[in-house]
SERO-4910 file (N, C-alpha, C, O; in steps of 0.05 Angstrom, whole numbers):
BEGIN
 pado doro    nc1    nc2    nc3   cac1   cac2   cac3    cc1    cc2    cc3    oc1    oc2    oc3
  Met    A  -3388  -3053    563  -3376  -3022    568  -3394  -3009    581  -3418  -3013    579
  Asn    A  -3381  -2990    599  -3395  -2975    620  -3403  -2951    606  -3391  -2944    586
  Gly    A  -3426  -2936    616  -3438  -2910    597  -3416  -2888    600  -3416  -2871    582
  Ala    A  -3403  -2885    615  -3378  -2859    614  -3359  -2869    591  -3353  -2852    574
  Leu    A  -3350  -2894    591  -3327  -2897    568  -3342  -2901    539  -3328  -2899    520
  Arg    A  -3365  -2904    536  -3384  -2910    515  -3385  -2877    506  -3378  -2873    483
  Cys    A  -3392  -2858    520  -3399  -2831    520  -3371  -2822    509  -3370  -2816    485
  Ser    A  -3348  -2822    524  -3328  -2814    516  -3310  -2822    487  -3296  -2807    474
  Ile    A  -3316  -2850    481  -3312  -2860    457  -3332  -2845    433  -3324  -2838    411
  Gly    A  -3355  -2841    441  -3375  -2827    421  -3368  -2797    413  -3373  -2787    392
  Ala    A  -3353  -2782    438  -3349  -2756    437  -3319  -2756    415  -3315  -2741    396
  Ala    A  -3304  -2774    424  -3277  -2774    407  -3283  -2776    377  -3274  -2761    359
  Thr    A  -3300  -2795    374  -3309  -2803    344  -3321  -2780    331  -3315  -2776    308
  Ala    A  -3338  -2765    345  -3351  -2744    334  -3328  -2720    329  -3328  -2708    308
  Ala    A  -3309  -2715    348  -3291  -2695    345  -3276  -2701    322  -3271  -2682    309
  Val    A  -3266  -2725    313  -3247  -2735    295  -3264  -2731    269  -3253  -2723    248
  Phe    A  -3290  -2735    269  -3305  -2733    243  -3306  -2702    236  -3300  -2694    213
  Phe    A  -3312  -2688    254  -3318  -2656    250  -3293  -2642    242  -3290  -2624    226
  Ala    A  -3277  -2653    254  -3243  -2640    245  -3237  -2651    219  -3226  -2636    203
  Ser    A  -3243  -2675    209  -3238  -2684    184  -3255  -2667    164  -3246  -2658    143
  Val    A  -3283  -2662    172  -3301  -2647    152  -3286  -2619    152  -3285  -2609    130
  Leu    A  -3275  -2604    172  -3267  -2581    169  -3241  -2579    148  -3241  -2560    132
  Val    A  -3221  -2597    147  -3202  -2602    133  -3209  -2606    107  -3197  -2592     91
  Met    A  -3226  -2622     98  -3235  -2632     73  -3251  -2604     64  -3248  -2599     40
  Ala    A  -3265  -2588     77  -3276  -2570     65  -3258  -2542     58  -3266  -2523     44
  Glu    A  -3237  -2544     70  -3217  -2517     69  -3208  -2518     36  -3201  -2538     24
  Pro    A  -3211  -2496     27  -3206  -2490     -4  -3172  -2492     -6  -3157  -2483     11
  Ala    A  -3166  -2506    -29  -3138  -2506    -34  -3122  -2479    -31  -3131  -2458    -38
  Gln    A  -3099  -2482    -20  -3084  -2456    -14  -3059  -2457    -27  -3039  -2447    -15
  Asp    A  -3057  -2467    -50  -3037  -2465    -67  -3032  -2438    -79  -3051  -2423    -74
  Gly    A  -3014  -2429    -94  -3009  -2404   -106  -3030  -2395   -124  -3035  -2371   -125
  Ala    A  -3044  -2413   -140  -3062  -2405   -159  -3098  -2410   -148  -3119  -2404   -159
  Ala    A  -3092  -2419   -125  -3121  -2424   -115  -3137  -2404   -110  -3162  -2407   -110
  Ala    A  -3126  -2380   -103  -3143  -2358    -96  -3147  -2339   -121  -3161  -2319   -120
  Thr    A  -3135  -2346   -141  -3135  -2324   -166  -3156  -2331   -182  -3163  -2355   -181
  Leu    A  -3168  -2316   -197  -3188  -2320   -220  -3180  -2290   -233  -3170  -2269   -224
  Pro    A  -3188  -2298   -259  -3184  -2275   -279  -3205  -2246   -274  -3230  -2249   -272
  Ala    A  -3196  -2226   -273  -3204  -2203   -268  -3235  -2201   -287  -3234  -2213   -308
  Gly    A  -3253  -2191   -283  -3279  -2184   -292  -3303  -2181   -276  -3306  -2187   -253
  Glu    A  -3322  -2170   -294  -3346  -2168   -275  -3356  -2194   -261  -3361  -2213   -275
  Gly    A  -3360  -2195   -242  -3365  -2223   -230  -3345  -2239   -211  -3352  -2256   -195
  Ala    A  -3318  -2229   -217  -3300  -2244   -209  -3299  -2242   -177  -3290  -2262   -164
  Glu    A  -3307  -2221   -164  -3305  -2222   -135  -3332  -2241   -124  -3333  -2253   -102
  Leu    A  -3348  -2239   -139  -3376  -2256   -133  -3365  -2290   -136  -3369  -2306   -118
  Ala    A  -3352  -2295   -158  -3339  -2324   -160  -3320  -2330   -137  -3321  -2352   -125
  Arg    A  -3303  -2311   -130  -3284  -2314   -106  -3303  -2320    -80  -3299  -2340    -66
  Thr    A  -3321  -2302    -75  -3335  -2309    -52  -3350  -2333    -54  -3349  -2349    -35
  Ala    A  -3366  -2339    -76  -3385  -2364    -74  -3371  -2387    -83  -3379  -2409    -75
  Cys    A  -3349  -2384   -100  -3336  -2411   -110  -3313  -2418    -92  -3315  -2440    -80
  Leu    A  -3291  -2402    -87  -3268  -2408    -74  -3272  -2412    -45  -3252  -2417    -32
  Ala    A  -3293  -2411    -34  -3299  -2418     -5  -3297  -2448     -5  -3290  -2458     16
  Cys    A  -3302  -2464    -26  -3297  -2494    -25  -3281  -2506    -40  -3272  -2528    -34
  His    A  -3272  -2490    -67  -3260  -2499    -90  -3233  -2481    -93  -3231  -2458    -85
  Gly    A  -3212  -2497   -106  -3191  -2480   -118  -3198  -2465   -145  -3217  -2473   -157
  Ser    A  -3188  -2450   -152  -3189  -2438   -178  -3184  -2457   -200  -3196  -2458   -221
  Gln    A  -3163  -2474   -193  -3155  -2492   -215  -3180  -2510   -224  -3187  -2513   -248
  Leu    A  -3191  -2519   -201  -3220  -2537   -208  -3239  -2524   -224  -3250  -2537   -242
  Ile    A  -3244  -2498   -218  -3260  -2483   -233  -3255  -2478   -263  -3271  -2481   -282
  Ala    A  -3227  -2468   -263  -3215  -2466   -295  -3213  -2490   -308  -3209  -2487   -332
  Gln    A  -3214  -2513   -301  -3218  -2532   -314  -3243  -2550   -326  -3243  -2571   -339
  Gln    A  -3264  -2534   -317  -3291  -2545   -323  -3295  -2537   -351  -3303  -2556   -365
  Arg    A  -3293  -2515   -361  -3299  -2508   -392  -3325  -2518   -397  -3330  -2538   -411
  Leu    A  -3346  -2499   -381  -3374  -2508   -393  -3387  -2485   -407  -3380  -2461   -404
  Ser    A  -3406  -2493   -424  -3421  -2479   -439  -3435  -2459   -415  -3430  -2462   -391
  Arg    A  -3454  -2439   -426  -3469  -2421   -413  -3491  -2442   -394  -3492  -2442   -370
  Asp    A  -3505  -2456   -408  -3522  -2472   -396  -3510  -2494   -373  -3521  -2498   -352
  Gly    A  -3489  -2505   -381  -3473  -2519   -363  -3461  -2503   -338  -3459  -2514   -316
  Trp    A  -3454  -2480   -343  -3446  -2465   -319  -3473  -2462   -302  -3472  -2464   -277
  Leu    A  -3497  -2457   -315  -3519  -2450   -300  -3526  -2474   -285  -3533  -2471   -262
  Arg    A  -3525  -2500   -295  -3532  -2525   -283  -3514  -2527   -259  -3525  -2532   -237
  Glu    A  -3489  -2523   -261  -3470  -2527   -243  -3474  -2505   -219  -3470  -2514   -196
  Ile    A  -3479  -2481   -222  -3484  -2467   -204  -3510  -2476   -187  -3512  -2476   -162
  Asp    A  -3531  -2484   -208  -3557  -2491   -186  -3548  -2517   -173  -3560  -2523   -151
  Lys    A  -3532  -2532   -181  -3524  -2559   -164  -3512  -2549   -136  -3519  -2556   -114
  Met    A  -3490  -2529   -143  -3476  -2523   -120  -3496  -2506    -97  -3495  -2509    -73
  Val    A  -3512  -2491   -109  -3533  -2478    -92  -3548  -2497    -75  -3555  -2494    -51
  Ala    A  -3554  -2519    -91  -3574  -2543    -76  -3554  -2558    -56  -3563  -2575    -41
  Trp    A  -3529  -2553    -57  -3506  -2566    -38  -3498  -2550    -16  -3485  -2557      3
  Gly    A  -3513  -2520    -23  -3507  -2503      1  -3491  -2479     -5  -3483  -2464     13
  Ala    A  -3483  -2475    -32  -3467  -2451    -44  -3486  -2427    -33  -3510  -2431    -29
  Ser    A  -3476  -2405    -30  -3493  -2381    -27  -3491  -2362    -50  -3472  -2347    -53
  Val    A  -3513  -2363    -66  -3513  -2350    -93  -3545  -2340    -94  -3565  -2355    -93
  Ser    A  -3544  -2311    -96  -3576  -2311    -96  -3583  -2306   -125  -3567  -2300   -142
  Glu    A  -3610  -2308   -128  -3623  -2308   -153  -3613  -2278   -169  -3612  -2278   -194
  Thr    A  -3607  -2260   -157  -3600  -2237   -174  -3565  -2241   -176  -3553  -2231   -195
  Glu    A  -3553  -2254   -159  -3521  -2261   -169  -3520  -2281   -190  -3501  -2278   -205
  Arg    A  -3539  -2302   -197  -3534  -2321   -213  -3527  -2314   -238  -3508  -2326   -248
  Pro    A  -3541  -2296   -251  -3538  -2288   -281  -3510  -2276   -282  -3496  -2283   -300
  Val    A  -3501  -2258   -264  -3476  -2246   -263  -3457  -2267   -259  -3436  -2264   -272
  Leu    A  -3458  -2289   -244  -3437  -2312   -242  -3435  -2327   -265  -3414  -2337   -272
  Val    A  -3457  -2330   -280  -3459  -2351   -304  -3443  -2332   -325  -3425  -2342   -338
  Gln    A  -3448  -2312   -327  -3438  -2292   -346  -3407  -2293   -343  -3391  -2300   -361
  Tyr    A  -3400  -2287   -318  -3371  -2286   -312  -3359  -2317   -319  -3339  -2317   -334
  Leu    A  -3367  -2336   -312  -3356  -2362   -314  -3355  -2371   -336  -3335  -2383   -344
  Ala    A  -3384  -2367   -354  -3381  -2373   -388  -3361  -2355   -398  -3347  -2367   -414
  Ala    A  -3354  -2330   -393  -3336  -2315   -408  -3307  -2323   -405  -3290  -2324   -423
  Gln    A  -3303  -2328   -380  -3276  -2332   -368  -3269  -2362   -377  -3249  -2366   -390
  Phe    A  -3285  -2382   -371  -3281  -2410   -373  -3304  -2426   -394  -3320  -2443   -387
  Pro    A  -3299  -2417   -421  -3315  -2423   -438  -3315  -2451   -445  -3296  -2463   -435
  Asp    A  -3333  -2468   -462  -3333  -2492   -474  -3317  -2489   -494  -3326  -2476   -512
  Arg    A  -3290  -2499   -499  -3273  -2497   -517  -3279  -2518   -538  -3271  -2516   -561
  Arg    A  -3289  -2534   -530  -3294  -2561   -547  -3314  -2561   -570  -3337  -2557   -565
  Ala    A  -3308  -2565   -591  -3326  -2558   -616  -3345  -2588   -615  -3335  -2610   -610
  Pro    A  -3373  -2584   -622  -3386  -2603   -622  -3377  -2628   -642  -3364  -2622   -662
  Ala    A  -3383  -2649   -638  -3379  -2668   -660  -3392  -2667   -684  -3417  -2664   -683
  Ala    A  -3378  -2669   -710  -3396  -2665   -733  -3382  -2688   -755  -3362  -2684   -769
  Ser    A  -3396  -2708   -756  -3382  -2723   -780  -3409  -2740   -786  -3427  -2743   -770
  Ala    A  -3409  -2750   -808  -3428  -2768   -824  -3421  -2795   -812  -3437  -2813   -814
  Asp    A  -3398  -2798   -799  -3393  -2830   -787  -3395  -2826   -763  -3382  -2809   -751
  Thr    A  -3418  -2846   -750  -3427  -2846   -726  -3406  -2855   -710  -3401  -2841   -690
  Ala    A  -3391  -2876   -716  -3372  -2888   -701  -3352  -2865   -693  -3346  -2862   -669
  Asp    A  -3343  -2852   -709  -3320  -2830   -705  -3332  -2808   -693  -3319  -2795   -677
  Ala    A  -3361  -2802   -699  -3373  -2780   -679  -3376  -2792   -650  -3370  -2779   -631
  Gly    A  -3386  -2816   -649  -3386  -2825   -620  -3362  -2831   -603  -3363  -2835   -579
  Ala    A  -3341  -2832   -618  -3313  -2837   -603  -3302  -2807   -597  -3289  -2804   -577
  Arg    A  -3308  -2789   -611  -3302  -2764   -609  -3318  -2751   -585  -3309  -2733   -572
  Val    A  -3345  -2762   -582  -3360  -2749   -558  -3352  -2762   -534  -3355  -2751   -512
  Leu    A  -3342  -2790   -538  -3332  -2801   -513  -3308  -2784   -501  -3306  -2775   -479
  Glu    A  -3291  -2782   -523  -3266  -2766   -514  -3269  -2738   -504  -3256  -2729   -485
  Met    A  -3286  -2725   -518  -3291  -2699   -510  -3307  -2692   -483  -3299  -2676   -466
  Arg    A  -3329  -2706   -483  -3347  -2705   -460  -3344  -2719   -436  -3347  -2709   -414
  Cys    A  -3336  -2749   -442  -3332  -2763   -418  -3310  -2764   -401  -3309  -2764   -376
  Thr    A  -3288  -2766   -422  -3262  -2774   -405  -3252  -2751   -395  -3228  -2753   -390
  Ser    A  -3263  -2725   -390  -3259  -2702   -373  -3259  -2712   -347  -3242  -2705   -332
  Cys    A  -3281  -2730   -339  -3281  -2735   -315  -3280  -2765   -309  -3277  -2771   -286
  His    A  -3282  -2786   -328  -3278  -2809   -324  -3256  -2823   -340  -3246  -2809   -358
  Gly    A  -3246  -2845   -338  -3225  -2862   -356  -3236  -2880   -370  -3253  -2893   -359
  Val    A  -3230  -2884   -393  -3240  -2903   -410  -3246  -2929   -397  -3267  -2941   -404
  Asp    A  -3228  -2939   -378  -3230  -2966   -366  -3259  -2964   -348  -3272  -2984   -343
  Leu    A  -3265  -2943   -341  -3293  -2944   -324  -3318  -2949   -341  -3338  -2962   -336
  Val    A  -3312  -2933   -364  -3333  -2935   -389  -3333  -2967   -399  -3354  -2979   -405
  Glu    A  -3307  -2977   -401  -3306  -3007   -414  -3318  -3030   -394  -3326  -3053   -399
  Gln    A  -3318  -3015   -368  -3327  -3040   -352  -3356  -3039   -351  -3367  -3060   -343
  Gln    A  -3373  -3016   -360  -3400  -3018   -357  -3413  -3043   -375  -3428  -3059   -364
  Arg    A  -3407  -3044   -399  -3418  -3062   -418  -3448  -3063   -419  -3458  -3084   -411
  Leu    A  -3462  -3046   -425  -3487  -3042   -426  -3505  -3040   -456  -3495  -3029   -476
  Asp    A  -3525  -3049   -456  -3541  -3043   -485  -3551  -3010   -492  -3551  -2992   -475
  Ala    A  -3558  -3008   -514  -3567  -2981   -518  -3582  -2966   -499  -3579  -2943   -493
  Val    A  -3604  -2986   -488  -3621  -2974   -469  -3606  -2965   -444  -3609  -2942   -435
  Gly    A  -3588  -2985   -432  -3575  -2979   -413  -3554  -2953   -416  -3551  -2937   -398
  Trp    A  -3542  -2950   -440  -3524  -2931   -446  -3540  -2901   -447  -3529  -2880   -439
  Ser    A  -3563  -2904   -457  -3579  -2880   -453  -3586  -2870   -432  -3586  -2846   -430
  Arg    A  -3595  -2890   -408  -3600  -2885   -378  -3571  -2869   -367  -3570  -2848   -355
  Glu    A  -3551  -2885   -374  -3529  -2874   -364  -3521  -2846   -376  -3511  -2830   -360
  Ala    A  -3522  -2839   -396  -3519  -2813   -407  -3541  -2793   -396  -3535  -2769   -390
  Asp    A  -3565  -2802   -393  -3587  -2786   -383  -3580  -2777   -349  -3584  -2755   -338
  Lys    A  -3566  -2802   -334  -3560  -2796   -311  -3534  -2775   -308  -3533  -2762   -287
  Met    A  -3515  -2772   -327  -3495  -2756   -326  -3505  -2732   -331  -3500  -2714   -316
  Ile    A  -3521  -2727   -352  -3535  -2703   -357  -3545  -2688   -335  -3542  -2664   -332
  Gly    A  -3560  -2707   -317  -3577  -2697   -293  -3554  -2685   -269  -3560  -2669   -252
  Trp    A  -3530  -2695   -273  -3511  -2687   -257  -3495  -2665   -266  -3478  -2655   -252
  Gly    A  -3500  -2656   -292  -3490  -2630   -303  -3471  -2635   -327  -3458  -2618   -338
  Ala    A  -3471  -2661   -333  -3452  -2663   -361  -3468  -2645   -382  -3491  -2639   -381
  Val    A  -3450  -2638   -402  -3458  -2624   -425  -3457  -2641   -451  -3436  -2647   -464
  Leu    A  -3484  -2648   -456  -3484  -2675   -479  -3508  -2663   -493  -3529  -2663   -480
  Pro    A  -3509  -2654   -517  -3531  -2642   -533  -3539  -2665   -547  -3523  -2681   -553
  Pro    A  -3565  -2668   -553  -3581  -2688   -562  -3569  -2706   -589  -3571  -2730   -593
  Glu    A  -3557  -2689   -602  -3543  -2704   -628  -3518  -2720   -619  -3510  -2740   -629
  Glu    A  -3504  -2707   -596  -3481  -2723   -587  -3487  -2744   -575  -3476  -2765   -580
  Lys    A  -3511  -2739   -555  -3517  -2763   -542  -3525  -2790   -560  -3518  -2813   -554
  Thr    A  -3541  -2782   -580  -3548  -2805   -602  -3522  -2812   -611  -3520  -2836   -608
  Ala    A  -3502  -2802   -622  -3480  -2815   -631  -3463  -2829   -607  -3453  -2851   -612
  Leu    A  -3461  -2820   -585  -3444  -2830   -564  -3460  -2857   -554  -3446  -2876   -546
  Val    A  -3486  -2860   -554  -3500  -2882   -543  -3497  -2902   -566  -3488  -2925   -560
  Asp    A  -3502  -2896   -590  -3499  -2916   -611  -3465  -2931   -610  -3459  -2955   -610
  Tyr    A  -3448  -2909   -611  -3417  -2919   -606  -3416  -2940   -585  -3411  -2963   -590
  Leu    A  -3421  -2930   -558  -3418  -2942   -535  -3436  -2971   -540  -3426  -2991   -530
  Ala    A  -3456  -2973   -551  -3473  -2997   -552  -3456  -3017   -567  -3452  -3039   -557
  Arg    A  -3446  -3010   -589  -3429  -3021   -607  -3404  -3031   -594  -3401  -3055   -593
  Arg    A  -3385  -3014   -582  -3363  -3013   -576  -3362  -3031   -546  -3343  -3044   -540
  Phe    A  -3382  -3030   -534  -3377  -3037   -504  -3403  -3051   -500  -3417  -3041   -482
  Pro    A  -3414  -3075   -513  -3437  -3086   -511  -3441  -3102   -485  -3420  -3103   -471
  Pro    A  -3462  -3116   -475  -3462  -3127   -454  -3445  -3156   -461  -3445  -3165   -484
  Arg    A  -3432  -3168   -440  -3420  -3196   -446  -3436  -3215   -441  -3450  -3215   -421
  Arg    A  -3438  -3235   -462  -3456  -3255   -462  -3443  -3283   -448  -3456  -3303   -447
***
């Protein structure tokens, strides 16, 4: 292949790549995408969050205050423009408008508690089929939970214990 043809193919490939990145970065433009509830911090959320996400994605998160703080930190690490002085305002707004409505698991029965934690904390992002495929021991499930926490999952220590115990018994390694 000659140099001119190779350069032309490279330029076309780069153009397609950058066009697809621009299309994928466009926020959703459905009727609800640009709406967020009114309140102090709403305009900041529109500016910082809706540049990349539709409001429905934000509303479905339902995180605790700490969860929203971790989510904002993650988005800033990925390039979102939120200053140190704007963070508390944005956290307050998101935590007030989209609070964690899930009650923590509280049961003497660890299996029931672990199953509730799986349903409440894990299946909002993952299907149970993905969990079933893992087949880990307790140490492996604990590492998996720690990885999810590192990525922003809300999983208090008492729920993690119940979840890991449940998963290790329900989905042990195949022998």
